ZAMARGU-4260 file (C-alpha; in steps of 0.2 Angstrom, whole numbers, plus 5000, padded with zeros to 4 digits):
<rodrens>
0) 4954/5015/5064 | 4949/4998/5070 | 4944/4986/5056 | 4926/4979/5057 | 4923/4961/5058
5) 4926/4952/5042 | 4912/4939/5039 | 4909/4936/5020 | 4921/4935/5006 | 4917/4934/4987
10) 4929/4925/4976 | 4926/4931/4958 | 4938/4921/4948 | 4944/4902/4948 | 4956/4899/4961
15) 4963/4883/4969 | 4951/4875/4981 | 4963/4878/4996 | 4959/4896/4995 | 4940/4893/5000
20) 4945/4879/5012 | 4957/4891/5022 | 4945/4905/5022 | 4931/4894/5029 | 4942/4886/5042
25) 4946/4904/5047 | 4927/4906/5051 | 4923/4916/5035 | 4908/4913/5024 | 4914/4911/5006
30) 4904/4914/4989 | 4913/4907/4974 | 4906/4915/4958 | 4919/4916/4944 | 4915/4924/4927
35) 4903/4937/4934 | 4898/4951/4922 | 4900/4969/4928 | 4882/4970/4932 | 4882/4954/4942
40) 4898/4959/4951 | 4890/4976/4956 | 4875/4966/4964 | 4885/4952/4972 | 4898/4964/4980
45) 4885/4974/4990 | 4885/4964/5006 | 4903/4957/5005 | 4917/4962/5017 | 4931/4955/5006
50) 4934/4952/4988 | 4947/4940/4980 | 4952/4942/4962 | 4965/4937/4950 | 4968/4948/4935
55) 4952/4947/4925 | 4940/4956/4937 | 4941/4974/4936 | 4939/4982/4953 | 4934/4999/4947
60) 4928/5015/4957 | 4910/5010/4953 | 4913/4993/4960 | 4920/5000/4976 | 4906/5012/4978
65) 4893/4998/4977 | 4903/4988/4990 | 4895/4996/5005 | 4904/4984/5018 | 4920/4980/5008
70) 4936/4981/5019 | 4948/4972/5008 | 4952/4967/4990 | 4964/4953/4989 | 4974/4950/4973
75) 4979/4932/4971 | 4995/4937/4961 | 5007/4952/4960 | 5001/4966/4949 | 4986/4976/4955
80) 4983/4987/4939 | 4965/4979/4938 | 4961/4987/4955 | 4958/5006/4956 | 4970/5007/4971
85) 4967/5026/4973 | 4948/5024/4974 | 4950/5009/4986 | 4962/5020/4997 | 4949/5035/4997
90) 4936/5023/5003 | 4947/5015/5016 | 4948/4998/5008 | 4964/4989/5010 | 4972/4981/4994
95) 4983/4966/4996 | 4993/4955/4984 | 5004/4940/4985 | 5020/4947/4978 | 5030/4930/4980
100) 5016/4918/4974 | 5019/4918/4956 | 5037/4924/4955 | 5045/4907/4950 | 5032/4903/4937
105) 5033/4920/4929 | 5052/4919/4929 | 5052/4902/4922 | 5041/4907/4908 | 5052/4922/4904
110) 5067/4910/4903 | 5057/4899/4892 | 5053/4914/4881 | 5072/4918/4879 | 5076/4901/4874
115) 5062/4901/4861 | 5068/4917/4854 | 5086/4910/4852 | 5081/4894/4844 | 5064/4899/4836
120) 5056/4883/4844 | 5038/4888/4842 | 5040/4892/4824 | 5049/4876/4820 | 5036/4866/4830
125) 5022/4874/4819 | 5032/4870/4804 | 5033/4852/4808 | 5014/4851/4811 | 5012/4858/4793
130) 5022/4843/4787 | 5038/4853/4783 | 5056/4849/4787 | 5065/4866/4785 | 5081/4865/4795
135) 5090/4880/4786 | 5075/4892/4789 | 5076/4890/4808 | 5095/4894/4811 | 5096/4900/4829
140) 5109/4907/4841 | 5118/4902/4857 | 5114/4911/4873 | 5132/4908/4880 | 5141/4924/4879
145) 5126/4935/4875 | 5121/4950/4885 | 5104/4950/4894 | 5097/4967/4900 | 5085/4964/4915
150) 5074/4980/4918 | 5067/4978/4935 | 5077/4968/4948 | 5064/4963/4960 | 5059/4945/4964
155) 5055/4940/4946 | 5069/4950/4938 | 5083/4942/4949 | 5076/4924/4947 | 5077/4927/4928
160) 5095/4934/4929 | 5102/4920/4940 | 5094/4906/4929 | 5100/4914/4913 | 5118/4916/4920
165) 5118/4896/4920 | 5117/4897/4901 | 5133/4908/4901 | 5123/4925/4898 | 5131/4941/4905
170) 5117/4950/4915 | 5116/4969/4916 | 5101/4978/4922 | 5092/4993/4929 | 5081/4997/4944
175) 5078/5013/4953 | 5076/5005/4970 | 5088/4991/4971 | 5106/4997/4974 | 5120/4992/4963
180) 5128/4983/4978 | 5113/4972/4981 | 5111/4968/4962 | 5129/4963/4961 | 5126/4950/4974
185) 5115/4940/4961 | 5127/4944/4947 | 5119/4959/4939 | 5129/4974/4934 | 5118/4990/4935
190) 5120/5003/4922 | 5110/5019/4917 | 5097/5015/4904 | 5107/5025/4891 | 5121/5013/4893
195) 5111/4998/4893 | 5102/5000/4876 | 5118/4998/4864 | 5125/4984/4875 | 5112/4971/4876
200) 5107/4956/4864 | 5091/4952/4874 | 5080/4964/4884 | 5067/4957/4897 | 5056/4969/4907
205) 5050/4966/4925 | 5043/4982/4931 | 5026/4987/4937 | 5015/4997/4924 | 5017/5015/4930
210) 5017/5032/4921 | 5036/5031/4922 | 5037/5013/4914 | 5023/5015/4901 | 5032/5015/4884
215) 5049/5011/4892 | 5054/5003/4876 | 5049/5015/4862 | 5054/5021/4845 | 5068/5031/4853
220) 5075/5017/4864 | 5074/5004/4850 | 5084/5016/4839 | 5098/5015/4852 | 5099/4996/4853
225) 5109/4984/4843 | 5101/4979/4827 | 5092/4963/4829 | 5089/4965/4848 | 5077/4952/4856
230) 5063/4958/4867 | 5053/4949/4881 | 5038/4956/4890 | 5030/4944/4903 | 5027/4958/4915
235) 5013/4970/4910 | 5006/4976/4893 | 5011/4994/4889 | 5029/4993/4896 | 5034/4990/4878
240) 5026/5002/4866 | 5017/4989/4854 | 5017/5001/4839 | 5035/5005/4841 | 5039/4986/4843
245) 5030/4982/4827 | 5039/4995/4818 | 5056/4989/4825 | 5051/4971/4819 | 5047/4977/4802
250) 5063/4986/4800 | 5074/4972/4807 | 5080/4983/4821 | 5071/4971/4833 | 5075/4953/4828
255) 5061/4945/4838 | 5049/4947/4852 | 5041/4936/4865 | 5025/4943/4873 | 5014/4936/4887
260) 5005/4952/4890 | 4997/4965/4879 | 4990/4983/4882 | 4973/4976/4877 | 4969/4958/4882
265) 4965/4949/4872 | 4973/4960/4858 | 4961/4965/4845 | 4975/4972/4833 | 4983/4955/4827
270) 4997/4963/4817 | 5010/4960/4832 | 5003/4943/4836 | 5004/4937/4818 | 5021/4944/4815
275) 5033/4929/4810 | 5046/4934/4823 | 5034/4936/4837 | 5030/4922/4850 | 5015/4926/4860
280) 5005/4918/4874 | 4988/4922/4882 | 4995/4929/4899 | 5001/4913/4906 | 5015/4920/4918
285) 5006/4914/4933 | 4997/4899/4925 | 5005/4885/4934 | 4997/4873/4946 | 5010/4878/4959
290) 5008/4896/4957 | 4989/4896/4958 | 4989/4885/4973 | 5003/4896/4981 | 4993/4912/4977
295) 4977/4905/4983 | 4984/4899/4999 | 4994/4915/5002 | 4979/4927/4999 | 4967/4917/5010
300) 4980/4916/5024 | 4982/4935/5023 | 4964/4938/5024 | 4961/4926/5039 | 4976/4934/5048
305) 4968/4951/5045 | 4951/4944/5051 | 4958/4937/5067 | 4969/4952/5071 | 4985/4942/5069
310) 4993/4954/5057 | 4993/4961/5039 | 5005/4956/5025 | 5005/4960/5007 | 4997/4977/5009
315) 4998/4988/4994 | 4990/5004/5000 | 4989/5004/5019 | 5007/5000/5025 | 5003/5011/5041
320) 4989/5000/5045 | 5000/4984/5046 | 5009/4992/5060 | 4992/4994/5070 | 4992/4975/5073
325) 5008/4975/5083 | 5005/4976/5102 | 5020/4988/5103 | 5014/5000/5090 | 4995/5000/5094
330) 4996/5012/5109 | 5007/5024/5099 | 4995/5024/5085 | 4981/5028/5097 | 4992/5042/5104
335) 4995/5050/5088 | 4977/5049/5083 | 4972/5057/5099 | 4985/5071/5098 | 4978/5075/5081
340) 4960/5076/5087 | 4966/5087/5102 | 4976/5098/5091 | 4962/5100/5078 | 4950/5104/5092
345) 4961/5117/5101 | 4967/5125/5085 | 4950/5126/5078 | 4955/5122/5060 | 4958/5107/5049
350) 4968/5116/5035 | 4987/5120/5034 | 5003/5111/5038 | 5004/5099/5053 | 5021/5092/5058
355) 5022/5076/5068 | 5039/5075/5077 | 5045/5059/5085 | 5058/5061/5099 | 5068/5047/5105
360) 5077/5032/5097 | 5063/5020/5100 | 5052/5030/5088 | 5065/5032/5075 | 5055/5022/5062
365) 5038/5027/5068 | 5034/5042/5057 | 5028/5031/5043 | 5013/5025/5053 | 5011/5039/5066
370) 5009/5053/5052 | 4993/5045/5045 | 4987/5041/5062 | 4989/5060/5067 | 4980/5065/5050
375) 4966/5053/5055 | 4964/5061/5071 | 4964/5079/5063 | 4950/5073/5051 | 4939/5064/5064
380) 4922/5070/5064 | 4925/5082/5050 | 4921/5071/5036 | 4907/5060/5030 | 4919/5046/5026
385) 4926/5035/5039 | 4944/5040/5041 | 4956/5026/5044 | 4975/5023/5042 | 4972/5018/5024
390) 4964/5034/5018 | 4969/5047/5031 | 4984/5054/5021 | 4974/5055/5005 | 4959/5063/5013
395) 4970/5075/5023 | 4978/5081/5006 | 4961/5083/4999 | 4955/5093/5014 | 4970/5105/5012
400) 4980/5097/5026 | 4998/5094/5024 | 5005/5082/5037 | 5024/5079/5037 | 5035/5070/5049
405) 5052/5073/5057 | 5063/5064/5070 | 5075/5068/5084 | 5084/5054/5092 | 5085/5063/5109
410) 5069/5065/5120 | 5069/5075/5136 | 5067/5067/5153 | 5058/5058/5160 | 5053/5051/5143
415) 5070/5048/5135 | 5068/5029/5136 | 5051/5028/5129 | 5050/5043/5117 | 5038/5057/5114
420) 5026/5062/5100 | 5024/5081/5096 | 5010/5087/5084 | 5011/5105/5079 | 5000/5116/5068
425) 5013/5126/5059 | 5012/5145/5059 | 5002/5145/5075 | 5006/5142/5094 | 4996/5126/5094
430) 5006/5111/5099 | 5002/5095/5109 | 5014/5082/5115 | 5011/5065/5122 | 5019/5048/5126
435) 5013/5031/5131 | 5014/5024/5149 | 5012/5006/5149 | 4999/5004/5135 | 4990/5020/5139
440) 4992/5036/5128 | 4994/5051/5139 | 4995/5070/5136 | 5011/5078/5142 | 5010/5095/5136
445) 4997/5107/5127 | 5002/5124/5120 | 5017/5125/5131 | 5008/5121/5147 | 5015/5105/5155
450) 5006/5091/5164 | 5017/5085/5179 | 5006/5070/5179 | 5002/5066/5161 | 4983/5065/5157
455) 4976/5049/5149 | 4969/5051/5132 | 4955/5039/5131 | 4936/5039/5133 | 4925/5054/5136
460) 4936/5069/5140 | 4933/5087/5145 | 4947/5099/5141 | 4947/5117/5146 | 4958/5132/5149
465) 4954/5144/5164 | 4962/5156/5176 | 4973/5147/5188 | 4966/5157/5202 | 4948/5152/5198
470) 4942/5135/5204 | 4924/5138/5201 | 4924/5128/5185 | 4929/5112/5194 | 4915/5115/5207
475) 4902/5119/5193 | 4908/5103/5184 | 4905/5092/5199 | 4887/5098/5201 | 4884/5095/5182
480) 4891/5078/5184 | 4880/5074/5198 | 4864/5080/5189 | 4869/5070/5173 | 4872/5054/5183
485) 4890/5054/5177 | 4906/5051/5187 | 4923/5061/5187 | 4936/5047/5183 | 4952/5058/5183
490) 4957/5075/5184 | 4974/5083/5178 | 4979/5101/5178 | 4994/5109/5169 | 5007/5121/5174
495) 5002/5139/5173 | 5006/5149/5157 | 5001/5168/5157 | 4990/5165/5173 | 4980/5151/5165
500) 4981/5132/5166 | 4973/5118/5156 | 4963/5104/5164 | 4959/5087/5157 | 4945/5078/5165
505) 4941/5060/5162 | 4922/5056/5163 | 4911/5041/5163 | 4899/5048/5150 | 4899/5064/5140
510) 4890/5079/5147 | 4874/5084/5138 | 4878/5103/5139 | 4893/5114/5143 | 4883/5130/5144
515) 4885/5132/5162 | 4903/5129/5161 | 4907/5141/5147 | 4906/5158/5157 | 4919/5151/5169
520) 4932/5146/5157 | 4942/5154/5143 | 4939/5139/5131 | 4932/5122/5133 | 4930/5106/5123
525) 4922/5089/5124 | 4930/5074/5115 | 4928/5055/5115 | 4944/5047/5111
</rodrens>
């Protein structure tokens, strides 16, 4: 679960010099090699711990597989559709972005596009360069009183909305995550999409490119819009169906479009770019000195913070891991992982449904990071891949293990003030419960047997179940430890259940063989936590 030491970072695109300077000041070796071919990237990435890209470098599954030491991909910008996030997650590679770095630049470009559509500024400027003076041809419209639909009300969408309100535009919008109450605070009335199409004069999109947003504007939605609607896409190519947009422009259903992004970049089919009512730019949303400096600075600082153990921010695929840097959550993550390992060992299976139950108010929000930690513990030792909080959930699903979380505000005494974590293998009697004492993860209960003095869950451990009336196992263990030159560091026994009790023994080193102990116990396991 611990990250390895970051040493070398490759910057594969042109970034502000401050990015390199911050990385170097943080003790990292930096290679700047913009414009690498695919084959060159595959060679250069092999011995790198980090990779920083903008939007041109395609971080594919092949690239990730070639990157034997890679721990983090940093995207100096917002969108990560040039990174195979699923492949990165499967390999345990963190993907970071800088979601705020280019927000203002993208918002300002969008506003400029809206103004250009309203007054046909680029077309008029081109006409002047051709020696013409055609005032009648470029009759525009005022923005005051017009309705702007903002689809996607995150950082960029809301910046666009507030700026265009200054022009007297009425702003309506849609976002599946931002609530109507929140959007109302920045002057956007949220409506269902079906009500938006017929009401707006302008549409601007600010969503990520997802299966649910691909082709958001299409033949069907254009048909529901006011005739002559104006469309702006400075987000991601593919959100607006380019074929449908061209048909709407040709029919007059769409009066004009301003595009900074395309499905294929640069676009090979020029019909859309060459349409007289289309304004296009070569993906300039983040192309300002300020945004480039901000994004370069932010991604460098995020990677240095990660390298120095200060914290994780801007994480796309390992939100659970970001909690692992907090002194308060570290021991709880270690506990959940240890409980997962113990449960898997005792339950003798790595498939089925596992439930992680947090008990106690202090752990109310902990399920999000304790669930992947428990999954990582369940998978430990059973896979060729290194299991981390980044890939644990995905690898668990692929291994046939479904891990879910529940919470109860009340924890039994004496742990009501700190909380308990309970991990159960559904449909079986196997269940382990633990807590944290100080900063030490401890085992409180195993399969219904309670430890009056909780057993520490760290280092080499021997866990066995034997008849409560038979102390020969402990005597044999003492002899074995003496032979092996190992020490017994701690010994904890549970309450008796059906005439048997569990023992957890802390050792200074693992035993080379358990063969002499096995005849004296019902079951026995050796772990290293």
